[in-house]
A tleap script that builds the chain and sets N, CA, C and O, in Angstrom:
source leaprc.protein.ff14SB
mol = sequence {
  NMET SER ASP ARG GLY ASP ARG LEU PRO VAL
  ILE PHE MET GLU ALA LEU PRO VAL LEU ALA
  ALA ARG PHE GLY TRP GLY PHE PHE ARG TYR
  GLN ALA ARG ARG LYS ARG GLY VAL ARG ALA
  PHE ARG ARG THR LEU LEU GLU SER GLY MET
  PRO ARG ASP GLN ALA GLU THR LEU VAL GLN
  ALA TYR HIE ASP ALA GLY SER VAL ARG ARG
  LEU LEU GLY THR GLY LEU ARG ARG LEU CARG
}
set mol.1.N position { -39.162 -13.919 8.719 }
set mol.1.CA position { -38.204 -12.925 8.272 }
set mol.1.C position { -38.621 -12.373 6.914 }
set mol.1.O position { -39.366 -13.003 6.164 }
set mol.2.N position { -38.131 -11.208 6.630 }
set mol.2.CA position { -38.461 -10.615 5.340 }
set mol.2.C position { -37.600 -11.223 4.245 }
set mol.2.O position { -36.583 -11.867 4.503 }
set mol.3.N position { -38.038 -11.000 3.030 }
set mol.3.CA position { -37.273 -11.525 1.889 }
set mol.3.C position { -35.891 -10.891 1.815 }
set mol.3.O position { -34.899 -11.564 1.533 }
set mol.4.N position { -35.840 -9.632 2.065 }
set mol.4.CA position { -34.558 -8.942 1.964 }
set mol.4.C position { -33.577 -9.413 3.037 }
set mol.4.O position { -32.385 -9.542 2.760 }
set mol.5.N position { -34.041 -9.663 4.221 }
set mol.5.CA position { -33.185 -10.115 5.301 }
set mol.5.C position { -32.591 -11.481 5.040 }
set mol.5.O position { -31.469 -11.768 5.457 }
set mol.6.N position { -33.344 -12.330 4.346 }
set mol.6.CA position { -32.838 -13.670 4.034 }
set mol.6.C position { -31.745 -13.629 2.975 }
set mol.6.O position { -30.825 -14.446 3.000 }
set mol.7.N position { -31.838 -12.692 2.056 }
set mol.7.CA position { -30.894 -12.653 0.936 }
set mol.7.C position { -29.683 -11.771 1.191 }
set mol.7.O position { -28.704 -11.855 0.450 }
set mol.8.N position { -29.719 -10.947 2.190 }
set mol.8.CA position { -28.628 -9.995 2.424 }
set mol.8.C position { -27.262 -10.679 2.596 }
set mol.8.O position { -26.291 -10.231 1.986 }
set mol.9.N position { -27.150 -11.742 3.398 }
set mol.9.CA position { -25.838 -12.402 3.484 }
set mol.9.C position { -25.370 -12.978 2.145 }
set mol.9.O position { -24.173 -12.998 1.858 }
set mol.10.N position { -26.300 -13.438 1.341 }
set mol.10.CA position { -25.942 -13.985 0.026 }
set mol.10.C position { -25.419 -12.875 -0.878 }
set mol.10.O position { -24.462 -13.076 -1.625 }
set mol.11.N position { -26.041 -11.717 -0.808 }
set mol.11.CA position { -25.597 -10.581 -1.620 }
set mol.11.C position { -24.188 -10.164 -1.208 }
set mol.11.O position { -23.346 -9.878 -2.060 }
set mol.12.N position { -23.935 -10.131 0.098 }
set mol.12.CA position { -22.588 -9.792 0.572 }
set mol.12.C position { -21.564 -10.828 0.123 }
set mol.12.O position { -20.458 -10.468 -0.279 }
set mol.13.N position { -21.915 -12.088 0.185 }
set mol.13.CA position { -20.987 -13.146 -0.218 }
set mol.13.C position { -20.720 -13.090 -1.719 }
set mol.13.O position { -19.635 -13.458 -2.170 }
set mol.14.N position { -21.683 -12.643 -2.479 }
set mol.14.CA position { -21.500 -12.524 -3.925 }
set mol.14.C position { -20.550 -11.372 -4.253 }
set mol.14.O position { -19.744 -11.479 -5.177 }
set mol.15.N position { -20.639 -10.290 -3.512 }
set mol.15.CA position { -19.817 -9.109 -3.784 }
set mol.15.C position { -18.413 -9.224 -3.208 }
set mol.15.O position { -17.508 -8.521 -3.658 }
set mol.16.N position { -18.215 -10.081 -2.241 }
set mol.16.CA position { -16.933 -10.179 -1.555 }
set mol.16.C position { -15.755 -10.514 -2.481 }
set mol.16.O position { -14.721 -9.853 -2.375 }
set mol.17.N position { -15.851 -11.497 -3.376 }
set mol.17.CA position { -14.707 -11.772 -4.257 }
set mol.17.C position { -14.349 -10.602 -5.170 }
set mol.17.O position { -13.173 -10.372 -5.450 }
set mol.18.N position { -15.347 -9.869 -5.631 }
set mol.18.CA position { -15.081 -8.716 -6.495 }
set mol.18.C position { -14.333 -7.639 -5.717 }
set mol.18.O position { -13.366 -7.065 -6.217 }
set mol.19.N position { -14.780 -7.368 -4.504 }
set mol.19.CA position { -14.091 -6.369 -3.674 }
set mol.19.C position { -12.669 -6.801 -3.343 }
set mol.19.O position { -11.742 -5.992 -3.375 }
set mol.20.N position { -12.505 -8.070 -3.029 }
set mol.20.CA position { -11.165 -8.574 -2.709 }
set mol.20.C position { -10.237 -8.446 -3.916 }
set mol.20.O position { -9.071 -8.082 -3.764 }
set mol.21.N position { -10.743 -8.739 -5.103 }
set mol.21.CA position { -9.928 -8.623 -6.314 }
set mol.21.C position { -9.548 -7.168 -6.574 }
set mol.21.O position { -8.402 -6.877 -6.915 }
set mol.22.N position { -10.499 -6.259 -6.415 }
set mol.22.CA position { -10.195 -4.840 -6.645 }
set mol.22.C position { -9.157 -4.324 -5.666 }
set mol.22.O position { -8.210 -3.645 -6.063 }
set mol.23.N position { -9.326 -4.643 -4.383 }
set mol.23.CA position { -8.347 -4.204 -3.394 }
set mol.23.C position { -6.997 -4.870 -3.632 }
set mol.23.O position { -5.955 -4.234 -3.472 }
set mol.24.N position { -7.008 -6.136 -4.012 }
set mol.24.CA position { -5.756 -6.850 -4.269 }
set mol.24.C position { -4.983 -6.251 -5.426 }
set mol.24.O position { -3.780 -6.015 -5.318 }
set mol.25.N position { -5.679 -6.000 -6.548 }
set mol.25.CA position { -4.997 -5.412 -7.703 }
set mol.25.C position { -4.519 -4.006 -7.397 }
set mol.25.O position { -3.435 -3.606 -7.821 }
set mol.26.N position { -5.320 -3.263 -6.667 }
set mol.26.CA position { -4.895 -1.917 -6.282 }
set mol.26.C position { -3.653 -1.949 -5.412 }
set mol.26.O position { -2.758 -1.118 -5.566 }
set mol.27.N position { -3.598 -2.907 -4.500 }
set mol.27.CA position { -2.428 -3.060 -3.640 }
set mol.27.C position { -1.189 -3.410 -4.458 }
set mol.27.O position { -0.117 -2.849 -4.229 }
set mol.28.N position { -1.328 -4.334 -5.412 }
set mol.28.CA position { -0.180 -4.713 -6.240 }
set mol.28.C position { 0.297 -3.555 -7.110 }
set mol.28.O position { 1.500 -3.388 -7.308 }
set mol.29.N position { -0.624 -2.760 -7.628 }
set mol.29.CA position { -0.228 -1.583 -8.408 }
set mol.29.C position { 0.513 -0.592 -7.517 }
set mol.29.O position { 1.522 -0.021 -7.931 }
set mol.30.N position { 0.022 -0.385 -6.305 }
set mol.30.CA position { 0.685 0.521 -5.366 }
set mol.30.C position { 2.100 0.038 -5.059 }
set mol.30.O position { 3.046 0.826 -5.046 }
set mol.31.N position { 2.235 -1.265 -4.813 }
set mol.31.CA position { 3.556 -1.813 -4.487 }
set mol.31.C position { 4.520 -1.638 -5.655 }
set mol.31.O position { 5.692 -1.331 -5.438 }
set mol.32.N position { 4.056 -1.827 -6.884 }
set mol.32.CA position { 4.917 -1.674 -8.062 }
set mol.32.C position { 5.363 -0.218 -8.214 }
set mol.32.O position { 6.534 0.045 -8.486 }
set mol.33.N position { 4.436 0.726 -8.040 }
set mol.33.CA position { 4.805 2.146 -8.129 }
set mol.33.C position { 5.784 2.523 -7.022 }
set mol.33.O position { 6.725 3.285 -7.246 }
set mol.34.N position { 5.558 1.992 -5.849 }
set mol.34.CA position { 6.448 2.268 -4.715 }
set mol.34.C position { 7.853 1.754 -5.007 }
set mol.34.O position { 8.841 2.440 -4.745 }
set mol.35.N position { 7.935 0.551 -5.546 }
set mol.35.CA position { 9.236 -0.043 -5.857 }
set mol.35.C position { 9.973 0.780 -6.915 }
set mol.35.O position { 11.174 1.018 -6.792 }
set mol.36.N position { 9.252 1.215 -7.956 }
set mol.36.CA position { 9.883 2.055 -8.984 }
set mol.36.C position { 10.341 3.383 -8.399 }
set mol.36.O position { 11.404 3.889 -8.761 }
set mol.37.N position { 9.550 3.947 -7.503 }
set mol.37.CA position { 9.924 5.207 -6.873 }
set mol.37.C position { 11.168 5.085 -6.022 }
set mol.37.O position { 12.026 5.967 -6.036 }
set mol.38.N position { 11.268 3.999 -5.281 }
set mol.38.CA position { 12.448 3.776 -4.437 }
set mol.38.C position { 13.689 3.603 -5.307 }
set mol.38.O position { 14.754 4.133 -4.989 }
set mol.39.N position { 13.552 2.862 -6.402 }
set mol.39.CA position { 14.701 2.675 -7.307 }
set mol.39.C position { 15.139 3.995 -7.921 }
set mol.39.O position { 16.335 4.273 -8.003 }
set mol.40.N position { 14.179 4.814 -8.355 }
set mol.40.CA position { 14.509 6.116 -8.951 }
set mol.40.C position { 15.168 7.018 -7.912 }
set mol.40.O position { 16.117 7.736 -8.226 }
set mol.41.N position { 14.674 6.984 -6.689 }
set mol.41.CA position { 15.257 7.783 -5.607 }
set mol.41.C position { 16.696 7.354 -5.355 }
set mol.41.O position { 17.580 8.202 -5.235 }
set mol.42.N position { 16.940 6.058 -5.275 }
set mol.42.CA position { 18.298 5.539 -5.056 }
set mol.42.C position { 19.227 5.968 -6.199 }
set mol.42.O position { 20.339 6.445 -5.971 }
set mol.43.N position { 18.744 5.787 -7.423 }
set mol.43.CA position { 19.558 6.126 -8.595 }
set mol.43.C position { 19.913 7.614 -8.589 }
set mol.43.O position { 21.055 7.979 -8.870 }
set mol.44.N position { 18.950 8.467 -8.272 }
set mol.44.CA position { 19.188 9.910 -8.244 }
set mol.44.C position { 20.211 10.291 -7.171 }
set mol.44.O position { 21.098 11.111 -7.407 }
set mol.45.N position { 20.074 9.687 -6.001 }
set mol.45.CA position { 21.033 9.992 -4.930 }
set mol.45.C position { 22.446 9.574 -5.314 }
set mol.45.O position { 23.400 10.324 -5.105 }
set mol.46.N position { 22.577 8.376 -5.876 }
set mol.46.CA position { 23.912 7.894 -6.243 }
set mol.46.C position { 24.495 8.693 -7.399 }
set mol.46.O position { 25.695 8.965 -7.415 }
set mol.47.N position { 23.664 9.074 -8.369 }
set mol.47.CA position { 24.153 9.863 -9.502 }
set mol.47.C position { 24.575 11.264 -9.084 }
set mol.47.O position { 25.429 11.877 -9.724 }
set mol.48.N position { 23.977 11.768 -8.011 }
set mol.48.CA position { 24.344 13.111 -7.542 }
set mol.48.C position { 25.638 13.094 -6.730 }
set mol.48.O position { 26.146 14.146 -6.343 }
set mol.49.N position { 26.172 11.895 -6.472 }
set mol.49.CA position { 27.459 11.792 -5.794 }
set mol.49.C position { 27.385 11.506 -4.306 }
set mol.49.O position { 28.393 11.615 -3.608 }
set mol.50.N position { 26.228 11.146 -3.814 }
set mol.50.CA position { 26.103 10.837 -2.389 }
set mol.50.C position { 26.783 9.495 -2.098 }
set mol.50.O position { 26.677 8.569 -2.902 }
set mol.51.N position { 27.471 9.377 -0.977 }
set mol.51.CA position { 28.082 8.093 -0.614 }
set mol.51.C position { 27.013 6.994 -0.482 }
set mol.51.O position { 25.901 7.245 -0.017 }
set mol.52.N position { 27.370 5.786 -0.898 }
set mol.52.CA position { 26.412 4.682 -0.952 }
set mol.52.C position { 25.787 4.373 0.407 }
set mol.52.O position { 24.582 4.130 0.475 }
set mol.53.N position { 26.558 4.376 1.480 }
set mol.53.CA position { 25.990 4.038 2.790 }
set mol.53.C position { 24.977 5.082 3.258 }
set mol.53.O position { 23.949 4.743 3.844 }
set mol.54.N position { 25.278 6.352 2.993 }
set mol.54.CA position { 24.331 7.409 3.362 }
set mol.54.C position { 23.081 7.342 2.477 }
set mol.54.O position { 21.965 7.543 2.955 }
set mol.55.N position { 23.277 7.060 1.194 }
set mol.55.CA position { 22.139 6.938 0.277 }
set mol.55.C position { 21.236 5.775 0.689 }
set mol.55.O position { 20.012 5.905 0.656 }
set mol.56.N position { 21.817 4.655 1.073 }
set mol.56.CA position { 21.011 3.492 1.464 }
set mol.56.C position { 20.187 3.769 2.719 }
set mol.56.O position { 19.070 3.270 2.855 }
set mol.57.N position { 20.742 4.569 3.639 }
set mol.57.CA position { 19.984 4.951 4.833 }
set mol.57.C position { 18.754 5.770 4.440 }
set mol.57.O position { 17.654 5.531 4.938 }
set mol.58.N position { 18.949 6.728 3.550 }
set mol.58.CA position { 17.827 7.553 3.100 }
set mol.58.C position { 16.819 6.753 2.284 }
set mol.58.O position { 15.610 6.946 2.410 }
set mol.59.N position { 17.327 5.857 1.450 }
set mol.59.CA position { 16.439 5.025 0.628 }
set mol.59.C position { 15.584 4.128 1.522 }
set mol.59.O position { 14.395 3.947 1.259 }
set mol.60.N position { 16.173 3.574 2.563 }
set mol.60.CA position { 15.408 2.721 3.478 }
set mol.60.C position { 14.315 3.525 4.188 }
set mol.60.O position { 13.196 3.043 4.362 }
set mol.61.N position { 14.645 4.740 4.591 }
set mol.61.CA position { 13.640 5.604 5.237 }
set mol.61.C position { 12.524 5.952 4.258 }
set mol.61.O position { 11.352 5.979 4.636 }
set mol.62.N position { 12.881 6.218 3.000 }
set mol.62.CA position { 11.886 6.522 1.961 }
set mol.62.C position { 10.990 5.315 1.717 }
set mol.62.O position { 9.776 5.454 1.565 }
set mol.63.N position { 11.587 4.144 1.681 }
set mol.63.CA position { 10.832 2.901 1.478 }
set mol.63.C position { 9.875 2.657 2.644 }
set mol.63.O position { 8.713 2.307 2.437 }
set mol.64.N position { 10.358 2.839 3.847 }
set mol.64.CA position { 9.532 2.613 5.035 }
set mol.64.C position { 8.385 3.615 5.140 }
set mol.64.O position { 7.317 3.285 5.656 }
set mol.65.N position { 8.600 4.829 4.656 }
set mol.65.CA position { 7.553 5.859 4.732 }
set mol.65.C position { 6.342 5.483 3.893 }
set mol.65.O position { 5.227 5.904 4.203 }
set mol.66.N position { 6.537 4.701 2.836 }
set mol.66.CA position { 5.428 4.296 1.975 }
set mol.66.C position { 4.835 2.959 2.332 }
set mol.66.O position { 4.035 2.420 1.568 }
set mol.67.N position { 5.202 2.407 3.473 }
set mol.67.CA position { 4.697 1.106 3.891 }
set mol.67.C position { 3.196 1.178 4.159 }
set mol.67.O position { 2.729 2.067 4.871 }
set mol.68.N position { 2.449 0.246 3.589 }
set mol.68.CA position { 1.006 0.206 3.801 }
set mol.68.C position { 0.697 -0.007 5.273 }
set mol.68.O position { -0.228 0.608 5.805 }
set mol.69.N position { 1.437 -0.846 5.920 }
set mol.69.CA position { 1.226 -1.097 7.348 }
set mol.69.C position { 1.419 0.188 8.153 }
set mol.69.O position { 0.644 0.481 9.063 }
set mol.70.N position { 2.455 0.947 7.810 }
set mol.70.CA position { 2.703 2.202 8.515 }
set mol.70.C position { 1.634 3.240 8.177 }
set mol.70.O position { 1.181 3.969 9.060 }
set mol.71.N position { 1.228 3.315 6.914 }
set mol.71.CA position { 0.191 4.268 6.525 }
set mol.71.C position { -1.127 3.966 7.231 }
set mol.71.O position { -1.801 4.879 7.708 }
set mol.72.N position { -1.492 2.705 7.297 }
set mol.72.CA position { -2.731 2.330 7.980 }
set mol.72.C position { -2.623 2.595 9.481 }
set mol.72.O position { -3.579 3.059 10.101 }
set mol.73.N position { -1.481 2.305 10.056 }
set mol.73.CA position { -1.286 2.551 11.480 }
set mol.73.C position { -1.375 4.026 11.820 }
set mol.73.O position { -1.959 4.401 12.837 }
set mol.74.N position { -0.793 4.867 10.966 }
set mol.74.CA position { -0.864 6.306 11.181 }
set mol.74.C position { -2.297 6.790 11.085 }
set mol.74.O position { -2.740 7.603 11.897 }
set mol.75.N position { -3.025 6.291 10.094 }
set mol.75.CA position { -4.416 6.699 9.928 }
set mol.75.C position { -5.285 6.276 11.099 }
set mol.75.O position { -6.163 7.025 11.527 }
set mol.76.N position { -5.046 5.086 11.614 }
set mol.76.CA position { -5.833 4.609 12.753 }
set mol.76.C position { -5.521 5.405 14.009 }
set mol.76.O position { -6.416 5.681 14.808 }
set mol.77.N position { -4.260 5.777 14.189 }
set mol.77.CA position { -3.890 6.573 15.364 }
set mol.77.C position { -4.525 7.960 15.322 }
set mol.77.O position { -4.881 8.521 16.358 }
set mol.78.N position { -4.663 8.504 14.117 }
set mol.78.CA position { -5.265 9.831 13.990 }
set mol.78.C position { -6.756 9.791 14.297 }
set mol.78.O position { -7.323 10.793 14.733 }
set mol.79.N position { -7.395 8.653 14.077 }
set mol.79.CA position { -8.821 8.533 14.346 }
set mol.79.C position { -9.124 8.442 15.827 }
set mol.79.O position { -10.247 8.731 16.239 }
set mol.80.N position { -8.166 8.055 16.630 }
set mol.80.CA position { -8.388 7.890 18.072 }
set mol.80.C position { -8.500 9.190 18.790 }
set mol.80.O position { -8.687 9.209 20.007 }
savepdb mol mol.pdb
quit
């Protein structure tokens, strides 16, 4: 085997923790921004005088629209 072929799995294993950390931190930042956005949306709806039960329905839909699982599922369906 060539030298490069022997080391390629080692190079991938070395880079894997760095990639996992970057994706993990990015995910946590996204979740924090999403949570702040949902809270601001709820606060705005309630301050504008919307009934709480109707506001909670809209807030739940807003929260679900930003779900990573739903976003990934939508993207995968579009690729098919």
